C-alpha positions in Angstrom: 86.8 6.9 -27.0 84.8 5.7 -29.8 85.7 5.2 -33.7 82.6 6.6 -35.8 81.1 3.7 -38.5 79.6 4.1 -41.3 77.2 1.8 -42.6 76.0 1.0 -46.1 74.7 -2.2 -45.9 72.4 -3.8 -48.4 69.5 -6.5 -47.4 67.5 -7.0 -44.5 70.4 -7.9 -42.3 71.1 -4.6 -42.2 69.0 -3.6 -39.1 70.2 -6.4 -36.6 74.0 -5.3 -37.9 73.4 -1.9 -37.0 72.1 -2.7 -33.8 75.0 -4.7 -33.0 77.2 -2.1 -33.9 76.0 0.2 -31.7 75.7 -1.7 -29.1 79.8 -1.1 -28.7 79.1 2.1 -26.9 82.4 2.1 -25.1 84.0 1.3 -28.9 81.9 1.6 -31.9 79.3 5.0 -33.0 77.2 4.9 -36.1 76.7 7.8 -37.4 75.1 6.9 -40.5 73.3 4.7 -42.3 74.5 5.7 -45.5 72.2 4.6 -49.1 74.7 4.6 -52.1 78.4 5.0 -52.6 77.9 8.8 -53.1 76.7 9.3 -49.9 79.5 7.2 -48.3 82.1 9.2 -50.2 80.3 12.5 -49.1 80.5 11.2 -45.4 84.0 9.9 -45.4 85.5 13.3 -47.4 83.8 15.1 -44.0 85.7 13.3 -41.7 82.1 11.8 -40.4 83.8 8.4 -39.8 86.9 6.3 -39.4 85.5 3.0 -41.0 83.5 2.0 -43.5 81.7 -1.2 -43.1 79.3 -2.0 -46.6 78.1 -5.1 -48.7 80.6 -6.0 -51.1 77.9 -6.0 -53.5 77.2 -2.2 -53.6 76.3 -0.8 -56.7 79.5 1.8 -58.3 81.9 0.3 -56.4 85.4 0.2 -57.3 88.9 0.5 -56.7 89.1 4.2 -56.8 86.4 4.9 -54.4 88.5 2.4 -52.1 91.2 4.4 -53.0 89.4 7.9 -52.2 88.0 6.3 -48.5 91.7 5.6 -47.6 93.0 8.8 -48.5 89.8 10.5 -46.1 91.3 8.0 -43.4 88.6 5.3 -42.9 89.1 1.5 -43.1 86.8 -0.7 -45.0 85.1 -4.1 -43.9 83.1 -5.6 -46.7 80.3 -8.4 -46.3 80.7 -10.6 -48.6 78.6 -13.7 -50.2 79.2 -16.8 -49.0 79.1 -18.6 -52.2 80.6 -16.6 -54.0 84.7 -16.7 -53.5 84.8 -14.3 -56.6 82.8 -11.5 -54.4 85.7 -12.1 -51.9 88.9 -12.0 -53.8 87.2 -9.3 -55.7 86.5 -6.6 -52.3 90.3 -7.9 -51.6 91.7 -6.9 -54.9 89.5 -3.2 -54.6 91.7 -3.0 -51.2 89.1 -3.6 -48.9 90.6 -3.7 -45.3 89.1 -7.0 -44.0 86.1 -9.3 -46.3 83.9 -11.5 -43.5 81.6 -13.8 -45.1 77.9 -13.0 -45.1 76.6 -15.8 -43.0 78.5 -14.7 -39.9 76.1 -13.4 -37.3 76.0 -10.0 -36.8 77.8 -10.0 -32.9 80.6 -11.4 -35.1 80.2 -9.0 -38.0 80.4 -6.1 -34.6 83.5 -8.6 -33.2 85.5 -7.7 -36.5 84.5 -4.1 -36.8 85.7 -3.6 -33.2 89.1 -5.2 -33.9 89.5 -3.0 -36.6 88.8 0.3 -34.6 91.7 -1.3 -31.7 93.7 -1.8 -34.6 92.8 2.0 -35.7 93.6 3.4 -32.6 97.1 0.9 -31.8 98.1 0.6 -35.5 98.4 -3.0 -34.1 97.9 -5.9 -35.9 94.0 -6.9 -36.4 92.4 -11.0 -36.5 91.1 -11.7 -40.1 88.0 -13.7 -39.4 89.4 -16.6 -41.0 91.7 -16.5 -38.5 94.6 -14.6 -41.0 96.2 -11.7 -39.9 96.6 -8.6 -41.2 97.7 -5.0 -40.5 94.8 -2.1 -40.1 97.4 0.0 -42.4 98.7 -2.5 -45.3 96.8 -4.8 -47.5 96.2 -7.9 -48.0 99.4 -10.4 -48.3 97.4 -12.4 -51.3 96.4 -8.6 -53.1 97.6 -7.8 -56.6 100.0 -4.4 -54.8 101.9 -6.4 -53.3 102.2 -10.1 -55.2 106.0 -10.7 -55.8 106.4 -9.1 -59.5 108.8 -11.0 -62.4 109.0 -8.0 -64.3 110.4 -4.5 -63.8 108.9 -1.4 -64.6 110.6 1.6 -66.6 109.1 5.0 -66.4 110.3 7.6 -69.4 109.4 10.6 -68.2 110.6 14.3 -69.2 110.0 17.8 -68.9 107.8 19.9 -70.9 109.2 20.6 -75.3 108.9 17.1 -76.7 112.6 16.0 -75.5 111.7 12.9 -77.3 110.2 10.4 -74.7 108.1 8.8 -76.7 110.7 7.6 -79.3 113.1 6.2 -76.4 110.4 4.5 -75.0 109.5 3.1 -78.3 113.0 2.1 -79.1 114.1 0.8 -76.1 111.2 -1.6 -75.9 112.4 -2.9 -79.4 115.5 -3.3 -78.2 114.8 -5.1 -74.7 112.9 -7.3 -76.5 115.2 -7.8 -79.3 117.4 -9.0 -76.4 115.4 -12.2 -76.1 113.3 -10.4 -73.3 109.0 -10.1 -73.8 108.6 -6.8 -73.1 105.2 -4.9 -73.2 105.3 -0.8 -74.4 102.8 1.0 -72.7 100.9 4.5 -73.4 100.8 6.2 -70.6 100.2 10.1 -71.6 96.9 11.8 -70.6 98.1 14.9 -72.8 99.1 13.5 -76.2 99.5 9.5 -76.9 101.2 9.0 -80.0 102.8 5.1 -79.4 100.1 3.6 -82.0 100.3 6.2 -84.8 104.7 6.0 -84.4 104.2 1.9 -85.2 101.4 2.5 -87.9 98.5 1.4 -86.2 95.5 2.5 -85.7 94.5 4.8 -82.2 90.8 4.0 -82.0 91.2 1.8 -79.1 92.4 2.3 -76.2 94.2 -0.5 -74.7 95.1 1.2 -71.4 91.8 2.5 -70.4 90.8 -0.9 -70.8 92.6 -2.3 -68.6 92.4 0.3 -66.0 88.5 -0.4 -66.4 89.6 -3.8 -65.4 91.7 -3.4 -62.8 89.0 -0.9 -61.1 86.4 -3.0 -61.3 88.5 -5.7 -59.3 88.9 -7.8 -62.3 91.8 -7.7 -63.4 94.0 -10.9 -64.3 97.6 -10.6 -65.5 96.9 -12.7 -68.7 94.0 -10.2 -69.6 97.2 -7.2 -69.6 98.7 -9.0 -72.6 94.9 -9.2 -73.8 94.3 -5.8 -74.6 97.9 -5.5 -76.1 98.4 -5.7 -79.6 101.9 -7.7 -80.7 104.2 -5.5 -83.0 107.0 -7.6 -82.5 108.5 -10.7 -81.9 108.6 -10.4 -77.7 106.9 -6.8 -78.0 103.4 -5.7 -77.3 102.1 -2.2 -77.3 99.0 -1.5 -75.0 97.5 1.5 -77.1 97.0 5.0 -75.2 94.1 7.2 -74.8 92.8 8.6 -78.5 91.2 11.6 -76.9 93.4 14.0 -74.0 89.6 14.6 -72.6 89.5 10.6 -71.5 92.2 11.0 -68.6 89.8 10.6 -65.4 89.7 6.4 -67.2 93.6 6.4 -66.0 93.1 6.5 -62.0 96.3 6.0 -60.0 94.5 3.3 -57.8 94.1 1.3 -61.2 97.0 1.7 -63.0 99.3 0.6 -59.4 96.8 -2.9 -60.5 98.1 -2.7 -64.0 101.6 -2.4 -63.5 101.3 -5.1 -61.0 99.6 -7.4 -63.3 101.6 -6.4 -66.6 105.1 -7.2 -64.5 103.8 -10.7 -63.9 103.3 -12.1 -67.3 106.7 -9.8 -69.0 109.7 -9.0 -68.1 109.7 -5.6 -69.3 107.3 -2.7 -68.8 107.9 0.5 -70.4 105.4 3.5 -69.9 105.4 6.2 -71.6 104.2 9.1 -69.3 103.0 12.7 -69.3 105.2 15.8 -68.6 103.1 17.6 -66.2 103.5 16.5 -62.6 101.5 19.7 -61.4 98.5 18.4 -58.9 96.4 21.9 -58.6 94.4 22.0 -61.5 91.7 19.6 -63.1 90.0 18.2 -60.2 87.0 15.1 -61.1 84.7 15.9 -58.4 83.9 19.6 -57.1 86.0 19.6 -53.4 88.6 17.1 -54.5 92.4 17.5 -54.9 93.4 17.8 -58.9 93.9 14.1 -60.3 94.9 14.1 -64.2 98.8 14.3 -63.3 98.2 11.6 -61.0 99.0 9.3 -63.2 102.2 9.9 -63.9 102.9 10.7 -60.4 101.9 6.9 -59.5 103.6 5.7 -61.8 106.7 7.3 -61.3 106.9 6.4 -57.5 105.9 3.1 -58.8 108.6 2.3 -61.5 111.9 0.6 -60.5 114.1 2.4 -63.5 113.1 6.0 -64.4 114.7 7.2 -67.3 114.9 10.9 -67.3 114.9 12.3 -70.9 115.8 15.8 -71.9 117.0 17.7 -75.0 120.5 19.0 -75.9 119.6 22.2 -77.1 119.6 25.6 -74.1 116.6 25.3 -73.6 116.0 21.8 -73.3 119.4 21.0 -70.8 118.1 24.0 -68.8 114.5 22.6 -68.2 116.4 18.8 -67.9 118.4 20.1 -65.1 115.3 22.0 -63.6 113.3 18.6 -64.0 116.1 16.7 -62.2 115.4 19.6 -59.2 111.5 19.0 -59.5 112.0 15.1 -58.8 114.4 15.2 -56.1 112.4 18.0 -54.3 108.8 16.1 -54.6 110.7 12.4 -53.8 109.1 11.2 -56.3 111.4 8.7 -57.0 111.9 5.3 -55.1 115.2 5.4 -53.3 115.9 1.7 -54.0 114.5 3.0 -57.9 117.2 3.4 -60.6 117.6 6.7 -62.0 119.4 7.3 -65.8 119.5 10.8 -67.2 119.3 10.3 -71.2 119.8 13.6 -73.2 118.4 12.7 -76.7 119.3 14.3 -79.9 123.3 15.9 -79.0 124.5 17.6 -82.0 127.2 20.1 -82.4 124.6 23.0 -83.9 123.0 23.0 -81.1 126.0 23.0 -78.2 128.8 23.4 -79.7 131.9 21.5 -80.4 132.6 18.8 -78.8 128.7 18.4 -78.0 128.9 15.8 -75.6 131.6 17.0 -73.4 129.7 20.3 -73.5 126.7 18.2 -72.3 127.9 16.0 -69.8 130.1 19.4 -68.4 126.8 21.4 -68.0 124.6 18.3 -66.5 127.5 17.7 -64.2 127.8 21.2 -63.0 124.0 22.1 -62.9 123.2 19.1 -61.8 125.3 16.8 -60.0 125.1 14.5 -62.8 127.7 13.0 -63.6 127.8 10.1 -66.2 124.1 10.9 -68.7 122.9 8.3 -71.4 123.8 10.3 -74.5 121.6 9.3 -78.0 123.4 11.7 -81.0 120.8 13.0 -83.1 120.2 11.4 -86.3 117.1 13.2 -87.8 117.0 11.3 -91.1 116.8 7.8 -89.7 113.6 8.9 -87.3 112.2 10.7 -89.9 111.9 7.3 -92.1 110.9 5.2 -89.2 108.5 7.0 -87.9 107.0 7.3 -92.0 107.5 3.9 -91.9 106.1 3.0 -88.3 108.8 1.0 -87.3 111.5 1.5 -84.4 115.5 1.8 -85.5 116.3 -1.5 -85.1 113.9 -2.7 -88.2 114.5 0.6 -90.2 118.1 2.0 -89.5 119.9 -0.6 -87.4 123.1 1.1 -88.0 122.1 4.6 -86.7 124.1 6.5 -84.1 120.8 7.3 -81.7 120.4 3.2 -82.2 123.2 2.2 -81.3 123.2 4.2 -78.0 119.6 3.2 -76.9 121.1 -0.2 -77.7 123.4 0.0 -75.3 121.0 1.4 -72.5 118.9 -1.4 -73.3 122.0 -4.0 -72.5 122.3 -1.8 -69.7 119.4 -2.2 -68.2 118.8 -5.6 -68.4 122.5 -6.5 -67.2 121.7 -4.4 -64.3 118.1 -6.5 -63.7 120.1 -9.6 -63.5 122.5 -8.3 -61.0 126.3 -8.5 -60.2 126.9 -12.4 -59.9 124.4 -13.6 -62.6 126.4 -15.0 -65.5 130.1 -15.0 -66.3 131.4 -11.7 -68.3 129.3 -8.8 -66.8 132.0 -6.6 -66.5 133.2 -7.1 -69.7 129.8 -6.5 -71.2 129.0 -3.2 -68.8 132.4 -2.4 -70.9 131.1 -2.9 -74.0 127.5 -1.2 -73.6 129.7 2.3 -71.6 131.8 2.3 -75.0 128.7 2.0 -77.3 127.1 5.4 -75.3 130.3 7.3 -75.3 130.8 7.2 -79.4 
């Protein structure tokens, strides 16, 4: 059995490398010598090869390209300049399976490719030329995608119908920052970003697009995330969203994975306001490829440590919330170790009848199996005033019932992150938070 190899090596060494690969007839076979990234993508998409051997300085090479190679079942061996540590680090950040130096002989490069091929067959650890061991199906241990993360990612998501996702995300981030934590609020809605306007800022620049470009090129350092974010309060930063909905292709899920990892290293909490749609059958970026517009939302949900599912407290909103919870469960979009919290917004007697809190709890318990939703009372006057002033409820209306409920949720999440033995008095604090939520 032989493994097909696609080769896109630049420079005078290309013929000798191809010859060395082709000499391993029992293991390797060069099926195509590609001129550029477009040809490589076409060949991997057609299933012509399982291993891609390419130069680290190949033009238009980014993380999304390597993501598409992996999605087609291909592994990547990158040949980098021996005098450039940056190029080697960049290729590992982009997700190359193996990185070898260009000062290796053609035979040594063929040896590394053969090791990679045998890893494809057996799924066993393969030897890296620098002596380290890396699995053929796992990223490098020191890559950004696997680095230890300090902060926690909270995805704020909910069904269509404007249930108040952005309002909750903004105020939750403000409350977490008020607890002495460093919080980053991210507008990741690919349909209609609004957080910059809600906080009284111009939305001419899309901070999230800027950091996604850096991540896609393999040059995103953690400190650059806050450099592209605006500080909107003590300990609170905002990464503005797309200012035009048609820019959604800039937020590729492979790049956002790196953005979340980098952000976790510089803040305690990352609060991501997500789009509502989870469908995967519309808006393909390239002919013949699956749709990706909503992949950024799906990827954020899968990466999140906490998922807040937001619905509105009216008959239509509760019905949509029940269906949304079933959809999340059926698609398995939330990690088994992630915390999922259901939040019902704008709870009022005029929309659900008398004893509004009990009515909402009973409906969710009966139709969705949700026993302890977080209920946020309706306070239209305070919310409208905060929006007009470009402020969070914490600043504009600290005594608002809606603000108190969100503050209790922030305290609950903060305590859950600390763990059951983090500090004395935890049980009492939990009781206090729950009492505020029930009001």
